[in-house]
C-alpha positions as CSV (number, residue, x, y, z in Angstrom):
1,M,17.8,130.7,-134.4
2,K,18.4,132.9,-132.0
3,R,18.2,130.4,-129.1
4,I,20.4,128.5,-130.8
5,L,22.7,130.9,-131.6
6,L,22.9,132.2,-128.2
7,A,23.2,128.8,-126.5
8,L,26.5,128.2,-128.8
9,A,28.0,130.9,-127.4
10,T,27.7,130.0,-124.2
11,V,29.4,126.4,-124.8
12,L,32.3,128.2,-127.1
13,G,32.2,131.0,-123.9
14,V,32.9,127.9,-121.0
15,I,34.9,126.0,-123.8
16,A,37.3,128.6,-124.7
17,P,38.9,129.3,-121.4
18,D,39.7,126.2,-121.0
19,A,41.5,125.8,-124.1
20,R,43.4,128.6,-123.3
21,A,44.4,127.4,-119.8
22,Q,45.7,124.3,-121.4
23,D,47.7,126.3,-124.4
24,A,49.0,128.6,-121.4
25,Y,49.9,125.4,-119.1
26,P,52.2,125.8,-117.3
27,S,51.6,129.3,-116.0
28,R,53.1,129.1,-112.3
29,P,55.5,126.1,-110.9
30,I,54.5,122.2,-111.0
31,T,54.9,120.3,-107.6
32,V,56.6,117.3,-108.1
33,V,55.4,114.8,-105.4
34,V,58.3,112.2,-104.3
35,P,56.9,110.1,-101.4
36,F,60.2,109.1,-99.6
37,S,63.1,110.9,-98.0
38,A,65.4,113.2,-99.8
39,G,68.8,111.0,-100.6
40,G,67.1,108.5,-101.9
41,T,66.8,106.6,-105.2
42,T,63.1,107.8,-106.4
43,D,64.4,111.5,-104.9
44,I,67.9,111.7,-106.7
45,V,66.1,110.6,-110.1
46,A,63.4,113.0,-109.6
47,R,65.2,115.9,-108.8
48,L,67.7,115.2,-111.9
49,M,64.7,114.8,-114.2
50,A,62.5,118.5,-112.3
51,E,65.9,120.1,-113.1
52,H,66.1,120.0,-116.9
53,M,62.0,119.5,-117.5
54,S,61.8,123.0,-115.3
55,R,63.7,124.6,-118.4
56,T,61.8,123.4,-121.2
57,V,58.0,124.2,-118.9
58,G,59.3,127.3,-118.5
59,Q,58.2,127.2,-114.6
60,Q,60.2,125.7,-112.0
61,L,59.5,121.7,-111.5
62,V,59.3,121.7,-107.3
63,V,60.4,118.5,-105.2
64,E,58.2,118.2,-102.7
65,N,59.1,114.9,-100.2
66,V,55.9,113.3,-98.6
67,T,56.9,110.6,-96.8
68,G,55.4,107.5,-94.7
69,A,53.3,104.0,-95.1
70,G,55.9,102.6,-97.9
71,G,55.4,106.2,-100.0
72,T,51.4,105.5,-100.3
73,L,50.9,108.5,-97.8
74,G,51.9,110.8,-100.5
75,V,50.8,108.9,-103.5
76,T,47.0,108.8,-102.1
77,R,47.6,113.3,-101.4
78,V,48.6,112.8,-105.5
79,S,45.7,110.5,-106.3
80,R,42.9,113.1,-105.0
81,A,45.0,116.4,-106.3
82,A,43.0,118.7,-108.7
83,P,44.1,117.2,-112.1
84,D,45.2,120.5,-113.6
85,G,48.7,119.4,-114.0
86,Y,50.2,121.4,-111.0
87,T,50.8,118.5,-109.0
88,I,52.2,115.1,-110.5
89,L,54.2,112.3,-108.9
90,M,57.1,110.1,-108.8
91,G,56.3,107.2,-107.9
92,N,58.3,103.2,-108.5
93,L,57.7,99.9,-108.4
94,G,57.0,99.9,-104.9
95,T,54.6,102.4,-104.9
96,Q,52.4,102.0,-108.2
97,A,52.9,98.2,-108.3
98,A,53.4,95.7,-104.7
99,S,51.5,98.6,-102.6
100,V,48.3,96.4,-104.0
101,G,49.4,93.5,-102.6
102,L,50.5,94.9,-99.4
103,Y,48.0,97.4,-98.4
104,P,44.3,95.6,-98.5
105,K,42.9,99.1,-98.0
106,L,44.9,100.7,-99.9
107,A,43.3,104.5,-101.1
108,Y,44.0,104.3,-104.6
109,D,44.4,101.9,-107.5
110,P,47.7,102.8,-109.8
111,R,46.2,100.8,-113.0
112,T,43.5,103.4,-112.4
113,D,43.7,106.7,-110.7
114,F,46.7,108.3,-112.3
115,E,47.4,109.2,-115.9
116,P,50.8,107.6,-116.8
117,I,53.6,110.6,-117.8
118,M,56.9,108.3,-118.8
119,N,59.1,105.8,-117.4
120,S,62.0,108.1,-116.1
121,A,64.9,105.5,-115.3
122,S,65.2,101.8,-114.8
123,T,67.1,101.0,-111.9
124,P,69.1,97.1,-111.4
125,M,69.7,96.4,-107.9
126,L,72.4,95.0,-105.2
127,V,73.0,93.8,-102.6
128,V,75.1,95.3,-99.9
129,A,76.6,94.5,-97.0
130,K,78.5,96.8,-93.8
131,K,81.8,97.2,-94.3
132,D,82.5,94.2,-91.3
133,L,80.4,92.3,-92.5
134,P,82.3,88.7,-92.2
135,V,82.2,87.9,-96.4
136,K,83.9,88.8,-99.6
137,D,81.3,87.9,-101.8
138,F,77.7,86.7,-102.4
139,K,78.3,82.8,-101.7
140,E,79.8,83.5,-98.4
141,F,76.8,86.4,-97.8
142,V,74.5,83.5,-98.5
143,A,75.9,80.8,-96.4
144,Y,76.3,83.1,-93.7
145,L,72.6,84.6,-94.2
146,K,71.2,80.7,-93.8
147,A,73.6,80.8,-90.6
148,N,73.3,83.4,-89.2
149,A,69.7,85.0,-90.2
150,P,67.3,84.8,-86.8
151,K,70.8,87.4,-85.8
152,M,70.7,89.4,-88.7
153,N,68.5,92.7,-90.1
154,Y,68.5,94.4,-92.8
155,G,67.3,98.2,-94.0
156,T,65.1,99.6,-96.5
157,G,63.1,102.5,-97.9
158,G,59.8,101.3,-96.3
159,V,57.5,98.6,-96.2
160,G,56.5,97.9,-100.2
161,S,59.4,99.8,-101.3
162,T,61.5,98.6,-103.6
163,S,64.2,97.5,-101.3
164,H,61.9,95.9,-99.3
165,L,60.8,93.7,-102.8
166,T,63.9,93.2,-103.2
167,C,65.2,92.0,-100.1
168,L,62.0,89.8,-99.6
169,F,62.4,88.0,-102.9
170,L,65.8,87.1,-101.8
171,E,64.9,85.8,-98.5
172,T,62.4,83.6,-100.6
173,L,64.6,82.3,-102.8
174,V,67.4,81.3,-99.8
175,G,64.6,80.4,-97.2
176,V,65.1,83.0,-94.2
177,K,64.0,85.2,-92.1
178,P,66.2,87.8,-91.1
179,Q,64.5,91.1,-89.2
180,H,63.5,93.9,-91.7
181,V,64.3,97.5,-90.3
182,P,62.1,100.5,-92.6
183,Y,62.8,103.1,-92.5
184,R,61.6,106.7,-94.2
185,G,63.1,105.9,-97.8
186,S,66.4,104.7,-98.8
187,G,68.8,107.5,-97.5
188,P,68.3,107.3,-93.8
189,A,68.8,103.3,-94.9
190,L,72.2,103.6,-96.3
191,T,72.8,106.0,-93.8
192,A,72.4,103.0,-91.2
193,L,74.0,100.6,-93.2
194,L,77.0,103.0,-92.7
195,G,76.7,103.4,-89.6
196,G,77.0,99.5,-88.8
197,Q,73.4,99.7,-87.2
198,V,71.8,97.3,-90.3
199,D,73.8,94.4,-91.7
200,Y,73.0,94.8,-95.5
201,V,70.5,96.7,-98.1
202,C,69.1,95.7,-101.1
203,D,69.4,98.9,-103.1
204,Q,68.9,100.5,-106.0
205,T,72.1,101.6,-108.2
206,V,70.7,104.6,-108.3
207,G,71.3,105.3,-104.4
208,I,73.8,102.8,-103.4
209,V,76.6,103.3,-105.9
210,P,79.0,106.0,-105.2
211,T,78.8,104.1,-101.4
212,V,80.0,101.1,-103.2
213,Q,83.0,102.6,-105.7
214,A,83.9,104.6,-102.6
215,K,84.7,101.3,-100.9
216,Q,82.6,102.5,-97.8
217,A,80.5,99.1,-98.2
218,N,80.6,95.8,-99.6
219,G,79.2,95.3,-102.9
220,L,78.2,91.7,-103.0
221,V,76.3,90.9,-106.1
222,V,73.8,92.6,-108.6
223,A,70.5,91.1,-109.3
224,V,70.6,91.5,-113.2
225,P,72.1,89.0,-116.2
226,H,74.8,91.9,-116.9
227,R,77.7,93.5,-114.9
228,L,77.1,97.2,-114.3
229,A,79.9,99.3,-116.3
230,V,79.7,101.8,-113.4
231,V,80.5,99.1,-110.5
232,P,82.5,96.4,-112.8
233,D,84.2,94.5,-110.0
234,V,80.7,93.6,-108.7
235,P,79.5,90.1,-110.2
236,T,75.9,88.8,-110.9
237,S,74.1,86.6,-109.7
238,A,74.2,84.2,-112.2
239,E,77.9,84.4,-111.6
240,Q,77.0,83.7,-107.8
241,G,75.3,80.7,-108.3
242,L,71.5,82.5,-108.1
243,P,70.5,83.4,-111.4
244,Q,67.0,83.4,-110.5
245,F,67.5,86.4,-108.3
246,Q,66.9,89.2,-111.0
247,A,65.5,92.3,-109.5
248,T,64.9,95.9,-111.7
249,G,63.4,99.2,-110.0
250,W,62.2,101.7,-111.9
251,N,60.8,105.5,-111.2
252,A,58.1,107.3,-113.4
253,L,56.1,110.2,-113.4
254,F,52.5,110.3,-112.9
255,A,49.6,113.0,-113.2
256,P,46.1,112.2,-111.3
257,K,43.2,110.9,-113.1
258,G,41.5,113.0,-115.4
259,T,44.2,115.4,-116.3
260,P,43.9,116.5,-120.0
261,K,45.5,114.4,-122.4
262,E,47.7,118.5,-123.7
263,I,48.7,118.5,-120.8
264,V,50.2,114.7,-120.0
265,A,51.6,115.4,-123.7
266,K,53.4,118.1,-122.7
267,L,54.8,117.0,-119.3
268,N,55.9,113.6,-121.7
269,S,57.3,116.0,-123.8
270,A,59.7,117.7,-121.1
271,A,60.8,114.3,-120.0
272,R,61.7,113.2,-123.2
273,A,63.5,115.7,-123.9
274,A,65.1,115.3,-120.2
275,L,66.5,111.7,-121.2
276,A,68.1,113.5,-124.4
277,D,69.8,116.2,-122.7
278,P,73.4,114.8,-123.3
279,N,74.4,116.1,-119.3
280,T,71.3,114.4,-118.1
281,R,71.6,111.1,-119.3
282,K,75.2,111.4,-118.2
283,R,74.3,112.4,-114.8
284,L,71.6,109.4,-114.6
285,L,74.2,106.7,-116.0
286,D,76.8,107.6,-114.2
287,I,74.9,106.5,-110.7
288,G,73.9,103.6,-112.4
289,A,70.1,104.1,-113.9
290,E,69.3,102.4,-117.1
291,L,67.2,104.9,-119.3
292,P,64.0,103.3,-121.6
293,D,64.2,103.9,-124.9
294,E,62.3,105.2,-127.4
295,A,59.2,103.1,-127.2
296,G,59.3,102.7,-123.9
297,Q,59.0,107.0,-123.4
298,T,55.3,107.0,-123.7
299,P,52.5,107.2,-121.2
300,E,50.9,104.1,-122.7
301,A,54.3,102.3,-122.0
302,L,54.0,102.9,-118.2
303,G,50.6,101.8,-117.9
304,Q,51.5,98.5,-119.5
305,L,54.9,98.6,-117.2
306,V,52.6,98.7,-114.3
307,R,49.6,96.3,-114.9
308,S,52.6,93.6,-115.7
309,E,54.4,94.9,-112.8
310,I,51.2,94.6,-110.6
311,D,51.0,90.8,-112.0
312,K,54.6,89.9,-111.2
313,W,55.0,91.6,-107.6
314,V,51.8,90.6,-106.1
315,P,51.9,86.9,-106.0
316,I,55.2,87.1,-104.3
317,I,54.0,88.8,-102.0
318,R,50.7,87.7,-100.9
319,S,52.9,84.0,-100.7
320,A,55.3,85.7,-98.1
321,G,52.7,87.3,-96.2
322,V,53.9,90.6,-96.0
323,T,50.9,93.3,-95.5
324,G,52.0,97.1,-95.2
325,Q,50.7,99.0,-91.5
């Protein structure tokens, strides 16, 4: 009996500190890895979410930009981090779905190497041309692209990024092969557009809407079925004769595989609180983000989204013969 009690005490002694550690979480700042450069869509969403979540959890969420390889370098780092809730990821369509089709030797599996936390914001895609491109609408742009594709180029946030996928989808539908110019994030791609170094971009609303609103570039089309309140003058792809051109990005929080469920639940609760906050909601909606409903804010819903997006985009990527470097 003494041996049994001693063994039980030993087990309880091991379990209790771990339970207390989870109860005390977080006791220090949390790093949110954004696998793209500052100023892009994923970075903007991450910073807006981190600002409110910091207040909820009582510790600073520090955004760190880790760029390279279409975002996969930063994602790989998170996949290998300790599963203690102190290093998490703001991933997106490109890093958590398209990467499976782009990189035969991908160092992680988005379906199994992460604990989904929450989808933060979906972002309709726009095609935006530099101001002096001689087209007045999307129909003229498509005609111009067909006639001049070998001489034209477009900028993206990197191979496999959401912006790249959308432009690649457009290429496939139109049957053209312009030059792809990858950057380390959609922020630098937008800078190149404004500077005239690239002819057009396919970007998420969060990053590109202010530029379109300011008339610094020509918003040609939104790749969703409805016009957007933030850019009401930009027509839909259906209105412009290419209804099959539908693309929506998303940005979501993940933790390394094995992160305790209690920690994932705390982070999910903090993320939900951010989307429920009127000021944070307004800031996201004002830049064109579309927020998930209650059912879409669960870890399970995000896990299903990842799997369905892999099923959708990987065949498109492989059919186009595109691979990451």
